[in-house]
N, C-alpha and C positions, 0 to 999 in steps of 0.2 A: 372688652380690650382687644385691640387688633393684634395678631401674631406677625412675628416677622417671617417673611417667605425668603427663605435661602434661593438666591438667582441660579438657574440651572447653568451648568457647564457649556461654554460656547464649543460648537463642534470645529474641529480641525478640518479645513477644506484641503482635500487631496485629489489629484487626478485619477490615481488608482490606488485602492486599497487590496492588500493581499493577505490572506490568511494562511500561514504556514512557512516556515524557514527551512524547508527541506529541498530536495532537488528541484522540485516543480516551481516553488515560490522564487528560489534564487535565479533560476533561469530565466523566469518570467521578468524580474526585475532587471537583470542583465541586458535582455533583449530589449526592453523598454528604454533603457539607457542608451543602447546603440541608436534607437529612433530618436533620441533627444528629449524623451519623456523622463524628468527626474524628480517630479512631485508625486513621488510613490512612496508608501509605506507599507512595510511587511510587520503583521502582528504574529506572535508566537507564544503559546502558554509554556514552552519549555523554558529551561535557564540557560540552555546553550544552542547553538545554531546546529542544524541538523535533521530536523524534523523526527521522523520515525527512529533516525538512527541515534538521535538524542534522548528520545522517550524510552526506548528499548535497549538494554544493556546486559542481558543475562548471559551467564557463562556459556561460552562456545558458540555464541552469535556471530555467524559469517554470512557473507552475501552468496546465495546460491546461483550468480550469474558471474562469469568470469569476470575478473577485476578490469580488466581492459575494456569491456563492454560496459562495465557499470561505472561510467564516467562521462562527463559532458565532452562533446566532439571539440570544442574550442577551448577546453582546459584539460588536457591530459594530465595524467599523474605519473610520473616515472618512478615514485617511490613505493609502490605497492609491494609488500614484503611476500605476499603469497598470491597464487593464480587465482584463488577465491579469498577476497580481502576479508579480514576481521572487522567488526562493528567499530571499534575504536579508530581504525583507519579511515574508514569511510566517513564517520562524523567529522575527523580532523581535516578530511579531502574537503569536504563541503564547506567547512569554517575557512581553510585557505583559500577557496573560490571566492568567498564574499569578501576576503581582504583584498585579493588579486585584482577584483573588479571594482574595488572601492564603492561597496553598497552596505557596509557594516552599520554605518550610522543611520541607514534608512530601516533598521531592523529593530523592533521593540520587543525583547524577551519578557518573560514572567507576565504576560498580558493575554489574558483569556477573553476572547469574544463571547458576549452573551446574547446579544440581539444584532440582526442584520436585516434590515428592513427598506424595501424599496418605497420612495416617496413619489407618487403620481404627480403631485403638484410641482415639486422641485426637479423631478427627473433625476434623482441621486439616490445614491445608497446611504442610510444612516445607519451608522454601526456604532455599538456601545460595547464597553470592556466593563470587567468586574471591578476594576479600580476606578470607576467612574469617568473614565475618558470618552469623548465622543468623537466620531470622524464623519465628514460628509464627502462621499467619493462619487466621481463621476462614473467610475468603473469599479467593478467589485470582482476579485478573482479568489475564490476558495481553492486553495492549493494543498489540502490536508491529505489528497490521495483517497484510495478506496479501502485502506485498512484503517478502522476505527478504533473505538477504545476496548481495552481488554474486556473480554467476555468472561466475567465471574460467575460461574454457576452457583445454584443454591440447593443445597440438599438438606433433608430433615436432620435436625439436630447439629446443623454446622456451627450454630452460635454456642454450643455447649463445648466444643472442643478445647482442650486445655493446652494443646501445643502451639506451634506455629504454623500459620496457614497464609499463603499469598499466591497471587497469579504470576506467571513467568513474565508477563508484560510489565509487571512492577515488582521487579526482584528485590527481595530483602537483603541487601549486601551486608547488614549488619549482623545478621544471623550466621553462625557457624555451624555448618552440616556435618562436620567432621565426626564420625562414629556413630551418627544419628540413624534411625529407623525412618526412612522416608517414602512417603506414597506419592507417585506421579501419576496424575489422572489425565488421560490424553496422549495420543502418539502422532500428533500433527507436526507442522513444520518446525514449531519451537522446541517440542518434546525431543525431536530427533537430533536436536543440537545441544540443549542443555544437559540431557540426560546422560550421554557419554561424558560430559564435562565433570559432572558431580560424582559419577558412579565410583571412581577410584578412593574418593575420600569418605564417603558415607559408610556406615556399618553395614545396612542393608537396604535395598531398594525394592519396593513394589511398584510394577508398573502395569497400571489399569488401562487396557486397550479393548475397546469395544468392536472396533473394526480396523483390520491392518491396512496400510497404505503401500503404494510401490515406492520403494526407496533405492534409487539406482546409484552406482558409483560415479566419482567424479575425479578429474586429472588434477588433484590439489597438491601443489608441492611449492617449496620455497623460491622465489625468484632469485637467480643468481646475480650476484653484484656487478658483473660485467655487463648484464642486461639493463640494470638501472643506469650504469654509467652511459651506456650507449644510448638510451632513450634520453637522458638528460643533455647529451651533445647534439642528439639528433632527433628532436621531438617530432618531425614530420614523419620519422620511420615508425614511432609508437602510434601515430594518427592512421597511418596506412595500415598497420597491423590490426588497429581497432575497427576500421571501416571494413577490412577484409572478412574479419571474424563476424562482423554483423551481417555482411551481405552474402557470405557463404552459407549462411542458415536458411536464406530466402527460399532456395530450391527444396528444402525440407517440409515446407507448408503443406503440399500434397498428402505427405506421410500422416500428419496430424489431423488431415481432413478424412483419412481412411481408416476406418475401424478395424478392418482385416488386418491391415500392416501393423496397427499400434499392438494388436494382440500378439504378433509375431515377435515384438519387441519384449514381451513379458520374459522370454529367456534370459535377457540382460538383467532383469530385476531377480529372477530365480537364482541366476550366478551369484549375485551380490548375497542373497540370503544364505546360500550353500558356503560360501566362503567365510562367513561370519558364525554361522551356527552348524553344529555337527548331529544335533539331536534330529532324527527323522520327524517325530511327532511335533516338535517345536517349529521345524522348518515348514511343515504344512499348515500350521495354525497361523504363521506368519505370512503366508501367501494370499494375497488379495484375491477376490473372485471378480472384481470389477475390472473393466478395459483400462488399461494404462492411459492417461490422458484425461479421464473424467474428472479427476480430482487433480489439484495442483502437484505437478511432478516435483518429488523432493530428492535431494542429493546427500548421500554421506557414506563416508567409508568406514565408519566405525559405530554405526546404530547397532547393527546385528551382532557384532563381536561384544558390545557393551552388554546387550540383553542375555548372552550367554554366559556371562561371568557368573562365579559361583555366589557372589553377594547380590545378585538380581533375581527376583522372582517375577515372572510375567503372568498376569492373569488375563484371560481372554474374556473379560467381562466388563459391563459398566458398574458404576458405583451405585449402592442402594440408599446409604444413609451414612452419617457421622456420628460417633459416640463422643464421650469425654475423652477417651484415651486412643482412640484410632478410627478406622474407616470399616464398613461393612460392605462387601460387594454383593452382587446380585445373587450368589449361591448362599448368602445369608450367614457367612462366617466373618468374625471379626478379626481384625488384624491390628495390633497395637502398634502405633507410631509417634515419632516425636514431631515430625512436620509433615504437612500436607501441600504439595506444589501443583498447582492447576495449569496444565498446558493446553488449555480448551479454546485457544484462537482469540479471534477479535471480531467486533460488531463490523460485518461487510455490508450487507443489505441495507443497514439503516444505521450509519454512524450518528452520534449525537448532534454533530452540526447541521445535519439535515433538518432537525426540529427548530432551530433559530433563525434559518434563513426564510424570510417571507418575500413573496413576490408582489406583483402588480395588483392582484385580488386579494392579498391580505392572508393568503394561504401559505403554509410552510412548505418547503419543498418536500418534507416527510409526508405532508397529508396529500400533496398533489401525486406523487410517486406510488404511495401505498405500498412500500417495499417491493415495487417493481420499476426499478430505475430506467429512465428512457431519455437521451438526449441526441443532440445533432453534433456528429464528429467527436462525441465525448465531453464537449465543452458548453454548447448553447441550449438552453431549456426554454420552450415557449412558455410564456408567463413570467419570465425572469429576465427582464430587459438589463442591457448594459452589464450582465453578468457571463462570466466564461470560467467554468469550472475545470481545473487541472485534472487529469486522469479520472475523468466521470465515467459513465457507463461505456462499456466496450472500447476502452481505451488501450487495454494490455496486448500489445503485439505478441502474437502467438509464439514467435521464435526469437523474439529480441529482448531488449531490456527496457524496464519503465523508465530509465534515465534517458534513454534515446526517444521513446514517446514523449517525455516531458520536454525535452528540447525542441521537438518539431511542434509541439502544441504552443510552448512559449513564443515560436516565431510567428505563428498565427495570431496570438492575442497582441503582440506588439505591432503587427501590421494593421490589426483592426482598430487598436486605440489610435494610431497615427491617422486612419481613416477618419474617424470619429472627431478627431481635432480638426483636421483639413477641411473636411466637409460640414463642420460645425453640427454635427448630428446631436440632438439632446437624448434621443431615445432610439435604440436598435435593438431588435428582437428577432429570433429567427422565426420564419413562418410555420405555423402548425402542420401544414401539408408537407412541407419540406422535410421537418423532423419526421412525419410519419412514414413518408417514402424511404427516407435513409435507413430507418428501423427496419421496415417491411424487406429492404434489399439484403441487409445482412442477417436478418433471421433466416433468410432461405439458405444463406451459407452456413450458418450456425447450426441448421437442423442436420447437416452432414457430418457434424463432429461427434465424437464420442462423450460429449459434455451434456447428458441427458438425465432426467429423473428416472427413466427406466433402466439407466445403467448403473448409477449410482448415486448417493447423497453428497453434494458437494457445495461448497461456498460459493462457486462459481454461479450456481443456480439462485434465481430470486424465488418469491413465493409463486409465482406462476410457473416455475419450472424452466424459464428462460434463462440462458447464459449471459448475464449482464457485465461480465468482465472482459472476454476475449475480444479482440479485433481479428475477424475471421478471414483477412484478405492479406495479400502480400504488403510488406512495409512500405515499399517504394510507392503502392497506390495511396496510402494515408500520408505518406510524406508530400507527395504532389498536391493532394487536396489541402493540406494545411500551409503550404507555402504559397497559395493562390487563394486569396479571399474572394469570395463570389459575393457581391452585395446583392444580388438578385435573390439569394436565399433568406434574406432578411426584409423586415419591414423597418424602414429607418424615417425618423421625423424631426424636424426643426421646430422651433417655437413659432414660425410662419406658415410653412407648409410641409405636406406629406410627400416624401420621395417615393414615386410609384415606380416599382422595378418590374 
């Protein structure tokens, strides 16, 4: 008896498929639209526009870059309430940008990509989603950034815990922490924000910190209404201030490249500790031993004062295991708690998306990189034709904002896609030797920075001990490169002939 075979879902043909409705994905779509390229689709697994700002919404979440710098140059926001914007405002800003530039209809939310494969016969990317939809894209743009999924640790006995347990990246807003005994595991960028936010309401908080980090003060204050009104009436003024702020930081790059100077800045970090903590022993324990700049700089005006509150106990040790009723530190002592919150960071060296992207040889990006990411200008990767990754390896400007970097990269991608269409390229791929020379050059610069395995353990470093996050040169250098596409760096082919550069 013959069985009925259900026909496969036909693939939707698109010029460009983007994964991620955050700053990178939105800016790329907008710049493509400016070039007249409108057959573009953005897929995002979140239920709202905003990328990481939609997925993360823990208490106290703020941007650690001044608000004016954390915006797109062509879409200033006169409505920031503070000099360092809270998560809700940033997410709303990004949604407003999508509406302003009329790209909302190109965004498919609640859509998780499960496969992205390059087809050598079709010279297209075949992308499948969990809900069964398929796309065939001429150009593929992963715009999910370098911050991956919440890194949930696994401790012995974890499954036996009778209380509530969650990661800060997947905050349980339905759970009321009022009056509870809470254990916070970790002291990184998320913990320094949510711990001070929940400290006033909990009964007692136990902060487990294996390695302290430098936390610097920040000039955070409410933006006066007169400033908002002025920016609304004269948007050019806001643009001037934004550009001035960005470029005024450029001369400070040599400081970040000089380990001795960075050590002198420890005084600012120690001052922040002393202002918040009075106990000499606690001050000493909270003072890092690594050079400032090796780990991601963190900023908070209330982290240290929160740790010094009577209802907070700081334990300078890691967690050993978890029991039914609490946690046990490395000292072997059990502490009974109602809730455990993990502030243990995110997958950076190998986000899950790297495993589902397969290039010309059928190998995944994860398999090719082996937790040692390399790319050309943070976007193009040999072996992955017609793909341009946003905020890929070594994309983060040393003294700027990822928003600024995303904007420059989106300009490059839009120009590249326009060239692909104009010259009727079927396939374009960065040359292996070009990619290698690019990385060899920046490696020499990276070696001068205090971000090294002999200085500290940092998520900036990949498994080989190489800094795969930071761009170690001036911003104007990468901006110039990203605004001028050099086809000589690529092998480009058409159906008839190979273009020899």
